C-alpha positions as CSV (number, residue, x, y, z in Angstrom):
1,M,194.2,179.9,20.1
2,V,195.0,179.2,23.7
3,E,193.3,182.4,24.9
4,V,190.1,181.8,22.6
5,Q,189.9,178.2,24.5
6,A,190.1,179.7,27.7
7,G,187.5,182.5,27.1
8,G,185.2,179.1,25.8
9,G,185.8,177.3,28.5
10,N,184.8,180.2,30.9
11,T,181.7,180.8,29.0
12,T,180.6,177.3,29.2
13,G,181.6,177.1,33.3
14,G,179.6,180.6,33.4
15,G,176.5,179.1,31.6
16,G,176.5,176.0,33.7
17,R,176.7,178.0,36.8
18,H,173.9,179.9,35.3
19,E,171.7,176.7,34.7
20,V,172.5,175.5,38.2
21,L,171.3,178.8,39.4
22,Q,168.1,178.7,37.3
23,F,167.4,175.2,38.9
24,A,168.1,176.2,42.4
25,L,165.6,179.4,41.9
26,H,163.3,176.9,40.0
27,V,163.3,174.4,43.0
28,V,162.7,177.2,45.5
29,R,159.7,178.2,43.5
30,G,158.1,175.2,43.1
31,R,155.2,173.0,44.7
32,W,157.4,170.6,46.3
33,F,159.8,172.9,48.2
34,S,156.6,174.8,49.4
35,L,155.5,171.2,50.6
36,F,158.8,170.7,52.4
37,A,158.6,174.3,54.1
38,S,154.9,173.0,55.3
39,F,156.6,170.1,56.6
40,L,158.9,172.1,59.0
41,I,156.0,174.7,59.7
42,M,153.9,171.6,60.9
43,A,156.6,169.9,62.8
44,G,157.0,173.1,65.0
45,A,153.2,173.9,65.3
46,G,152.4,171.3,68.0
47,A,154.0,173.4,70.9
48,T,150.8,172.5,72.9
49,Y,151.7,169.1,73.4
50,L,154.3,170.1,75.6
51,F,152.5,171.8,78.4
52,G,152.8,168.8,80.5
53,T,156.8,169.1,80.1
54,Y,157.0,172.9,81.1
55,S,153.8,173.3,83.3
56,K,155.4,172.5,86.3
57,E,157.9,175.5,86.0
58,I,154.8,177.8,85.5
59,K,153.3,176.3,88.7
60,G,156.6,176.6,90.6
61,S,157.9,179.9,89.8
62,L,154.6,181.6,89.8
63,G,153.2,179.9,93.1
64,Y,150.1,178.4,91.5
65,D,148.0,175.8,92.8
66,Q,146.6,172.8,90.7
67,T,143.3,174.8,89.8
68,T,145.0,177.7,88.8
69,L,147.3,175.6,86.6
70,N,144.2,173.4,85.2
71,L,142.6,177.0,84.2
72,L,145.9,177.9,82.2
73,G,145.4,174.4,80.8
74,F,141.8,175.0,79.6
75,F,142.7,178.4,77.8
76,K,145.4,176.6,76.2
77,D,143.3,174.2,74.7
78,L,140.6,176.9,73.9
79,G,143.3,178.9,72.0
80,A,144.7,175.9,70.1
81,N,141.1,174.5,69.1
82,V,139.5,178.1,68.3
83,G,140.9,178.6,64.6
84,V,137.8,180.5,63.2
85,L,139.8,183.8,63.0
86,S,142.8,182.4,61.3
87,G,140.4,181.1,58.5
88,L,138.4,184.4,58.3
89,I,141.7,186.2,57.9
90,A,143.0,183.7,55.3
91,E,139.8,184.3,53.2
92,V,140.6,187.7,52.6
93,T,144.6,188.0,53.0
94,P,147.5,186.2,51.2
95,T,149.2,183.2,52.9
96,W,152.4,185.1,54.0
97,F,150.3,187.5,56.2
98,V,148.5,184.5,57.7
99,L,151.9,183.3,58.7
100,L,153.5,186.3,60.0
101,V,150.4,187.0,62.2
102,G,150.6,183.6,63.6
103,A,154.6,183.9,64.2
104,A,153.7,187.4,65.9
105,M,151.4,185.7,68.1
106,N,153.4,182.8,69.0
107,F,156.7,184.8,69.9
108,T,154.5,187.3,72.0
109,G,152.6,184.8,73.7
110,Y,155.2,182.4,74.7
111,L,157.8,185.2,75.3
112,M,155.8,186.6,78.0
113,I,155.4,183.4,79.8
114,W,159.0,182.8,79.8
115,L,159.5,186.3,80.9
116,A,157.2,185.7,84.0
117,V,158.7,182.2,84.6
118,V,162.1,183.5,85.0
119,G,161.5,186.9,87.1
120,K,162.3,189.1,84.1
121,I,159.2,191.0,84.8
122,S,156.9,191.1,87.7
123,K,154.6,188.6,88.3
124,P,151.4,188.7,85.9
125,K,148.1,188.4,87.2
126,V,146.5,185.1,86.2
127,W,144.1,186.6,83.8
128,K,147.1,188.0,81.8
129,M,148.6,184.7,82.1
130,C,145.7,183.0,80.5
131,I,146.0,185.3,77.6
132,Y,149.2,185.1,76.7
133,I,148.9,181.3,76.6
134,C,145.8,181.6,74.6
135,L,147.5,183.8,72.4
136,G,150.6,181.7,71.8
137,A,148.4,178.5,71.3
138,N,146.1,180.1,69.0
139,S,149.2,180.8,66.8
140,Q,149.5,177.1,65.7
141,N,145.8,177.5,64.1
142,F,147.6,180.4,61.9
143,A,150.4,177.9,60.9
144,N,147.8,175.3,60.1
145,T,145.8,177.6,58.0
146,G,148.8,178.9,56.0
147,A,150.6,175.5,55.7
148,L,147.8,173.0,55.5
149,V,145.4,174.9,53.3
150,T,147.8,175.9,50.5
151,S,149.2,172.4,50.3
152,I,145.7,170.9,49.7
153,R,145.3,173.4,47.0
154,N,148.6,172.8,45.3
155,F,148.0,169.0,45.5
156,P,144.2,168.7,45.2
157,E,144.1,165.0,44.0
158,S,146.1,163.9,46.8
159,R,144.6,165.8,49.9
160,G,144.1,162.5,51.9
161,N,148.2,161.9,51.9
162,M,148.6,165.6,52.3
163,I,146.5,166.2,55.5
164,G,147.8,162.5,56.9
165,L,151.2,163.9,56.4
166,L,151.2,167.4,58.0
167,K,149.0,166.4,60.6
168,G,151.3,163.5,61.1
169,F,154.4,165.8,61.8
170,T,152.2,168.3,63.9
171,G,151.8,165.0,66.1
172,L,155.6,164.5,66.1
173,S,156.5,168.3,67.0
174,G,156.5,167.8,70.6
175,A,158.8,165.0,70.5
176,I,160.9,166.8,67.8
177,M,161.1,170.1,70.0
178,T,161.9,168.0,73.1
179,Q,165.0,166.6,71.4
180,L,165.9,170.1,70.2
181,Y,165.6,171.8,73.1
182,L,167.8,168.9,75.4
183,A,170.2,169.7,72.6
184,V,170.4,173.3,72.8
185,Y,169.8,174.3,76.3
186,G,170.2,171.0,78.4
187,N,167.3,169.6,80.7
188,D,166.2,173.3,81.4
189,S,162.3,173.4,81.0
190,Q,162.5,177.3,81.4
191,S,164.5,177.3,78.5
192,L,161.8,175.1,76.5
193,I,159.1,177.8,77.0
194,L,161.8,180.3,75.3
195,L,162.5,177.8,72.5
196,I,158.6,177.2,71.9
197,A,158.6,181.2,71.5
198,W,161.3,181.6,69.0
199,L,161.6,178.4,66.8
200,P,158.2,178.0,65.4
201,A,158.0,182.0,64.7
202,A,161.4,181.8,62.7
203,L,160.2,179.0,60.7
204,S,157.1,181.1,59.4
205,V,159.4,184.1,59.1
206,V,161.8,182.0,57.0
207,F,159.2,180.4,54.8
208,V,156.9,183.2,54.7
209,Y,157.1,183.8,50.8
210,T,157.9,180.0,50.0
211,I,154.3,178.7,50.8
212,R,152.0,180.0,48.2
213,E,149.5,178.6,45.8
214,M,150.6,177.6,42.4
215,K,149.6,175.9,39.1
216,V,149.0,172.2,39.5
217,V,151.3,170.1,37.2
218,R,150.5,166.3,36.6
219,Q,153.1,164.1,37.8
220,P,152.5,160.3,37.2
221,N,154.4,159.3,40.0
222,Q,153.1,161.8,42.8
223,Q,151.6,159.0,44.9
224,T,155.2,157.3,45.0
225,V,156.8,160.5,46.3
226,F,154.1,160.9,49.1
227,F,155.0,157.0,49.9
228,Y,158.7,157.8,50.0
229,C,157.7,160.7,52.8
230,L,155.2,158.3,54.3
231,I,158.2,156.0,55.2
232,I,160.4,158.9,56.1
233,S,157.8,159.9,58.5
234,I,157.4,156.6,60.2
235,V,161.3,156.2,60.4
236,L,161.6,159.3,62.4
237,A,158.5,158.5,64.4
238,V,160.1,155.2,65.5
239,F,163.4,156.6,66.1
240,L,161.7,159.5,68.3
241,M,159.7,156.8,70.5
242,V,163.0,154.7,71.0
243,M,165.0,157.8,71.8
244,T,162.3,158.9,74.1
245,L,162.2,155.6,76.2
246,V,165.8,154.9,76.2
247,E,166.6,158.7,77.6
248,K,164.2,157.8,80.6
249,A,166.2,154.7,81.4
250,I,170.0,155.9,81.0
251,A,171.3,159.3,81.8
252,F,172.7,160.8,78.3
253,S,175.4,163.3,78.0
254,H,174.8,166.6,76.5
255,A,176.9,165.2,73.4
256,A,174.5,162.5,73.2
257,Y,171.6,165.0,73.2
258,V,173.0,166.9,70.3
259,G,173.9,163.6,68.3
260,T,170.1,162.6,68.9
261,A,168.8,165.9,67.8
262,T,171.1,165.8,64.6
263,V,169.8,162.5,63.6
264,A,166.2,163.7,64.2
265,C,166.8,166.8,62.0
266,A,168.5,165.0,59.0
267,L,165.4,162.8,59.0
268,L,163.1,165.7,59.1
269,F,165.1,167.2,56.1
270,L,165.3,164.0,54.2
271,P,162.1,164.6,52.2
272,L,163.9,167.6,50.6
273,L,166.3,165.2,48.6
274,V,163.2,163.5,47.3
275,F,161.5,166.7,46.4
276,I,164.7,167.8,44.5
277,R,165.0,164.9,42.5
278,E,161.0,165.6,41.5
279,E,162.0,169.2,40.5
280,L,164.9,168.0,38.4
281,I,162.3,165.8,36.5
282,L,160.1,168.7,36.1
283,W,162.7,171.0,35.2
284,R,164.1,168.5,32.4
285,Q,160.6,168.3,31.0
286,K,160.2,172.1,30.9
287,K,163.5,172.3,28.8
288,L,162.3,169.6,26.6
289,L,158.8,171.7,25.9
290,L,160.5,174.5,25.4
291,G,162.5,173.3,22.3
292,P,166.1,172.9,21.9
293,P,168.7,175.1,23.2
294,K,169.2,177.2,19.9
295,M,165.5,178.3,20.2
296,V,166.1,179.6,23.8
297,A,169.5,181.3,22.7
298,E,167.8,183.3,20.3
299,N,165.6,185.0,22.3
300,P,166.8,184.4,26.0
301,P,164.5,185.3,28.7
302,A,165.3,188.1,30.9
303,S,165.2,186.0,34.1
304,V,163.9,182.6,35.8
305,E,160.8,184.9,36.7
306,S,160.2,185.7,33.2
307,E,160.6,182.0,32.1
308,L,158.2,181.0,34.8
309,K,155.2,183.6,33.9
310,A,155.6,182.3,30.4
311,I,154.2,178.6,31.7
312,P,150.0,179.3,31.8
313,E,148.3,179.3,34.7
314,L,146.3,176.9,35.9
315,P,142.4,177.9,35.9
316,Q,141.2,179.0,39.1
317,I,139.0,176.1,40.9
318,S,135.7,176.8,39.0
319,E,132.9,178.8,40.8
320,T,129.7,176.6,41.4
321,K,128.2,176.1,38.0
322,K,124.5,176.3,39.5
323,E,123.5,180.0,38.7
324,F,121.2,181.4,41.3
325,N,118.1,183.0,40.6
326,S,118.8,186.8,41.0
327,K,115.3,187.3,42.6
328,S,115.6,184.3,45.3
329,S,115.8,185.5,48.9
330,W,119.1,185.2,50.8
331,L,117.7,182.5,53.0
332,T,116.5,180.4,49.6
333,D,120.1,180.6,48.5
334,I,121.3,179.3,52.0
335,F,119.2,176.5,52.3
336,L,117.6,175.6,48.9
337,N,119.9,176.7,46.0
338,K,123.0,175.0,47.2
339,P,125.9,173.5,44.6
340,A,126.4,170.0,44.1
341,R,128.5,168.1,46.5
342,G,132.3,168.8,45.4
343,E,131.5,172.1,44.5
344,D,132.2,175.5,46.1
345,Y,129.9,176.1,48.8
346,T,129.7,179.5,50.6
347,I,130.6,179.6,54.2
348,L,126.9,179.7,55.4
349,Q,125.7,177.0,52.7
350,A,128.2,174.9,54.4
351,L,127.8,175.5,58.0
352,L,124.1,175.3,57.7
353,S,123.8,171.8,55.7
354,T,122.7,168.8,56.8
355,D,126.3,167.2,56.1
356,M,128.0,169.6,58.0
357,L,125.5,169.2,60.9
358,I,126.0,165.5,60.8
359,L,129.7,165.7,60.7
360,F,129.7,168.2,63.6
361,L,127.7,165.8,65.6
362,A,130.0,162.6,65.0
363,T,132.9,164.8,65.9
364,F,131.4,166.1,68.8
365,C,131.0,162.3,69.8
366,G,134.3,160.8,68.8
367,L,136.8,163.4,69.4
368,G,135.2,165.0,72.6
369,S,135.3,161.2,73.9
370,S,138.9,160.7,72.6
371,L,140.0,163.9,74.2
372,T,138.5,162.9,77.6
373,A,140.4,159.5,77.7
374,V,143.8,161.4,76.8
375,D,143.3,164.1,79.4
376,N,142.5,161.4,82.1
377,L,144.9,158.6,81.0
378,G,147.6,159.6,83.7
379,Q,144.7,159.6,86.7
380,I,143.5,156.4,84.9
381,G,146.7,154.8,85.3
382,E,146.9,156.1,89.0
383,S,143.3,154.7,89.8
384,L,144.4,151.1,88.5
385,G,147.7,151.2,90.7
386,Y,149.9,151.4,87.9
387,P,153.5,152.9,89.1
388,T,154.6,156.4,87.7
389,T,156.8,155.2,85.0
390,T,154.4,152.7,83.6
391,I,152.0,155.7,83.4
392,K,154.6,157.5,81.2
393,S,154.8,154.5,79.2
394,F,150.9,154.9,78.4
395,V,151.5,158.6,77.3
396,S,154.4,157.5,74.9
397,L,152.3,154.8,73.5
398,L,149.3,157.3,72.9
399,S,151.5,159.9,71.3
400,I,153.2,157.5,68.7
401,W,149.9,155.7,67.8
402,N,148.3,159.0,67.6
403,F,150.9,159.6,64.5
404,F,150.3,156.7,63.3
405,G,146.4,157.0,63.2
406,R,147.1,160.4,61.4
407,I,149.0,158.8,58.8
408,F,146.5,155.8,58.3
409,A,143.7,158.3,57.9
410,G,145.5,160.0,55.2
411,F,147.1,157.2,53.1
412,V,144.8,154.0,53.8
413,S,141.5,155.9,53.2
414,E,143.3,157.7,50.1
415,S,144.0,154.5,48.6
416,L,140.7,152.6,49.4
417,L,139.1,155.7,47.8
418,V,141.0,155.4,44.6
419,R,141.0,151.8,43.9
420,F,137.6,150.7,45.5
421,K,135.5,153.9,45.6
422,F,135.4,153.1,49.3
423,P,133.8,156.4,50.8
424,R,135.8,158.4,53.7
425,P,132.7,158.7,55.8
426,L,132.6,155.0,56.3
427,M,136.4,155.0,57.3
428,M,135.3,157.6,60.1
429,T,132.5,155.2,61.0
430,L,135.1,152.1,61.4
431,V,137.4,154.5,63.2
432,L,134.9,155.5,65.9
433,L,133.8,152.0,66.4
434,L,137.5,150.9,67.1
435,S,137.5,154.0,69.6
436,C,134.5,152.2,71.4
437,I,136.7,149.0,72.1
438,G,139.4,151.4,73.6
439,L,137.2,153.0,76.0
440,L,135.3,150.1,76.9
441,F,139.0,148.3,78.0
442,I,139.3,151.2,80.3
443,A,135.5,150.8,81.8
444,F,136.2,147.1,82.2
445,P,140.1,147.0,82.9
446,F,142.0,143.7,83.1
447,P,145.6,143.3,83.6
448,G,147.6,145.1,80.7
449,S,144.0,146.7,79.3
450,V,145.2,150.0,79.7
451,Y,148.3,149.4,77.4
452,V,145.8,148.3,74.6
453,A,143.5,151.2,75.2
454,S,146.5,153.4,74.9
455,L,147.1,152.1,71.7
456,I,143.7,151.9,70.3
457,I,142.5,155.3,71.7
458,G,145.8,157.1,70.4
459,F,145.2,155.4,66.9
460,S,141.6,156.3,66.6
461,F,141.9,160.0,68.0
462,G,145.0,160.5,65.6
463,A,142.6,159.7,62.5
464,Q,139.8,161.2,63.3
465,L,140.8,164.8,62.7
466,P,142.4,164.1,59.1
467,L,139.4,162.4,58.2
468,L,137.3,165.2,59.3
469,F,139.5,167.5,57.4
470,T,139.6,165.9,54.3
471,I,135.8,165.1,54.1
472,I,135.0,168.7,54.5
473,S,137.2,169.5,51.5
474,E,135.8,167.2,49.6
475,L,132.0,167.7,50.1
476,F,132.2,171.5,50.2
477,G,134.9,172.6,48.0
478,L,138.4,174.5,48.4
479,K,137.3,177.8,47.9
480,Y,136.3,178.7,51.7
481,Y,138.4,175.8,53.0
482,S,140.3,178.0,55.2
483,T,137.3,179.0,57.4
484,L,135.2,175.7,57.0
485,F,138.1,173.3,58.4
486,N,138.7,175.7,61.2
487,C,134.6,175.6,62.1
488,G,134.6,172.1,61.8
489,Q,136.9,171.4,64.5
490,L,135.1,173.4,66.9
491,A,133.1,170.5,68.0
492,S,136.2,169.1,69.6
493,P,136.8,171.6,72.3
494,L,132.9,171.6,73.0
495,G,132.7,168.0,73.0
496,S,135.8,167.9,75.4
497,Y,134.3,170.3,77.8
498,I,130.7,168.6,78.1
499,L,132.2,165.3,78.4
500,N,135.1,165.8,80.5
501,V,134.2,168.7,82.7
502,R,130.6,168.0,83.2
503,V,130.2,164.0,82.8
504,T,133.5,162.2,83.7
505,G,135.0,164.7,86.4
506,P,132.0,164.8,88.6
507,L,131.4,161.0,88.2
508,Y,135.0,160.5,89.2
509,D,134.6,162.8,92.3
510,R,131.4,160.7,93.3
511,E,133.5,157.7,93.3
512,A,136.3,159.3,95.3
513,L,133.7,160.5,97.9
514,R,132.2,156.9,98.4
515,D,135.8,155.8,99.1
516,L,136.1,158.5,101.7
517,E,132.8,157.4,103.2
518,K,133.9,153.8,103.5
519,K,137.0,154.7,105.1
520,G,135.0,157.0,107.7
521,L,136.4,160.1,106.3
522,T,134.8,163.6,105.0
523,R,135.8,165.8,102.1
524,A,137.4,168.4,104.5
525,S,139.7,165.9,105.9
526,V,141.6,165.4,102.8
527,K,143.5,168.1,100.6
528,E,142.8,166.3,96.9
529,L,140.0,163.9,96.2
530,T,141.6,160.6,94.9
531,C,139.9,157.5,93.8
532,M,141.5,153.8,93.6
533,G,140.0,150.6,92.1
534,N,138.3,149.6,89.0
535,Q,134.7,151.3,89.5
536,C,136.4,154.7,89.6
537,Y,136.2,155.5,85.7
538,R,133.6,152.3,84.8
539,L,130.4,154.6,84.5
540,A,131.8,157.4,82.9
541,F,133.7,155.6,80.1
542,I,130.4,153.4,79.6
543,I,128.6,156.5,78.9
544,L,131.9,157.8,76.7
545,A,131.6,154.6,74.8
546,G,127.8,154.8,74.5
547,V,128.2,158.6,72.9
548,T,130.9,157.3,70.7
549,F,128.7,154.7,69.1
550,F,126.3,157.2,68.6
551,G,128.4,159.5,66.8
552,A,129.5,156.2,64.5
553,L,125.6,155.7,63.9
554,A,125.5,159.6,62.9
555,S,128.5,159.2,60.5
556,L,126.5,156.1,58.8
557,I,123.9,158.5,58.0
558,L,126.3,160.5,56.2
559,V,127.9,157.5,54.4
560,A,124.3,156.8,53.0
561,R,123.8,160.5,52.1
562,T,127.3,160.9,50.3
563,R,127.4,156.9,48.7
564,Q,126.5,158.4,45.0
565,F,129.2,161.0,45.3
566,Y,131.9,158.8,46.4
567,K,131.2,156.5,43.5
568,G,131.9,158.9,41.0
569,D,135.3,160.5,40.2
570,I,135.6,163.4,42.8
571,Y,139.0,164.5,41.7
572,K,138.0,164.7,38.1
573,K,137.7,168.3,38.0
574,F,141.2,169.0,39.2
575,R,142.5,166.2,36.9
576,E,140.9,168.1,33.6
577,Q,142.3,171.4,34.9
578,A,145.9,169.9,35.1
579,E,145.6,168.3,31.9
580,A,144.5,171.5,30.2
581,A,147.4,173.3,31.6
582,D,149.7,170.5,30.3
583,T,148.1,170.7,27.0
584,E,148.6,174.5,26.9
585,M,152.2,174.2,27.9
586,A,153.0,171.6,25.2
587,S,151.1,173.5,22.4
588,P,153.3,175.2,19.7
589,N,151.7,178.4,20.6
590,S,153.0,178.4,24.1
591,T,156.7,178.2,23.0
592,K,156.5,180.1,19.8
593,T,158.1,183.4,21.4
594,R,160.9,181.6,22.9
């Protein structure tokens, strides 16, 4: 009897361990763990925000002047914003390939920069360094495309929340990686370049098969889960902001840096606990649908994989219902025979549509002006006589409110849309009008105005891109979203180039030359043009405010055009597909063979 009981105990224990293993595999293969992996990849996809930290090492080690360093900065921005290639590749290859290409580009680009800075290789020519940094910066588009697009397709009814969270983690990426490099390498800016080379690439490789499109399962408390993630991300953002300010005021030991990085990582991993709880709920529901344990025991699945395959796949997002006339010309299909809003447009149909052109114009005006303000913030503070420490505070304020803008654009616009049918383009209009106020605070400064302007511009700048991405997904469908959202953000660098390089820069130089004339000096008598006073950026930022206001008016046209669309149930199609999958799972036929 004793032996039998012992054997029975071992069988029970073995069955328990087998069930735990099954649940662990269920979690790893689930939507929520895929979303957690996307959070981590996006948290490592903001290396371009750290250029100001390590650029001095490049300048000093390679003997560059400021003009050459600015050229590197331009190629960094060019690589970061031109993501059409990653979108096109994602249309014809699986997600894992997109992530691996991005990882290879990131590691190669930044590793070559690090080798040049530490003297492991001979000093590269400037054009080679431009290619290296453009390659490394462009890799973040592959991470964005792989993680962001896949997550939106896995949670189509919560795309506003999804984009807000994912872009929010990207906004915090610079602060997170700063804490990690201080803990691992100490205050060594050269080693920061090495960390940027291997850490984002390692994250993409580790989760390369985790991030993939999956069937959509209806969960009533899905919004609650996203609000938990929102709270966690806000706590992480506040913690990073406080630590950044404290580290500037107090000399930290290496142990203190390690402790700070540990807390930041713990907060970054906290959503995993929330997601495991959600997967446990799904696991229990699944066991109930499959019937009592005896039914499963009679015909046990060969593996967890076969068990997952038994669950019916969610039908793919439907092709456009409108059939094209086979005799119609190619141009007619593009310009006249377009699907209804919300259905799947082809790439050319979307890019050449009136709605996309209006979006492009609003983005050109709004993001172009905001990027110009961000790039000139340090020099604005200098021209108004603020000390260096205060200027750094402006940058910290702008970064943290950039994060809050991204979160706001996702969660608040989603809530207003679901509850009150508040059109998302109208939210973009309001954000652009808010940006005008911040720009005018710089054009007509008063004591403390730059603090307020940093807050407003950072918030509005952060809100614009998530709104753009979400509106594109809602109007033109998800079939070619990988390419369309990357095309949509091309307006950002174009606007920045025209408004910053062609407008703001020359106007600033003109005011600086006037200052020299008043002092009786010429351009040849000074090494660097510097302007001091309220007039330095006044005309430039009046123009930027006017351009942004024009963008707001353009977005109002889009509001009028899409008013009826947003009055309807834009998520009805995805909800019906998920409900159909749930019904099929619950039907007797779906569990008969089990």
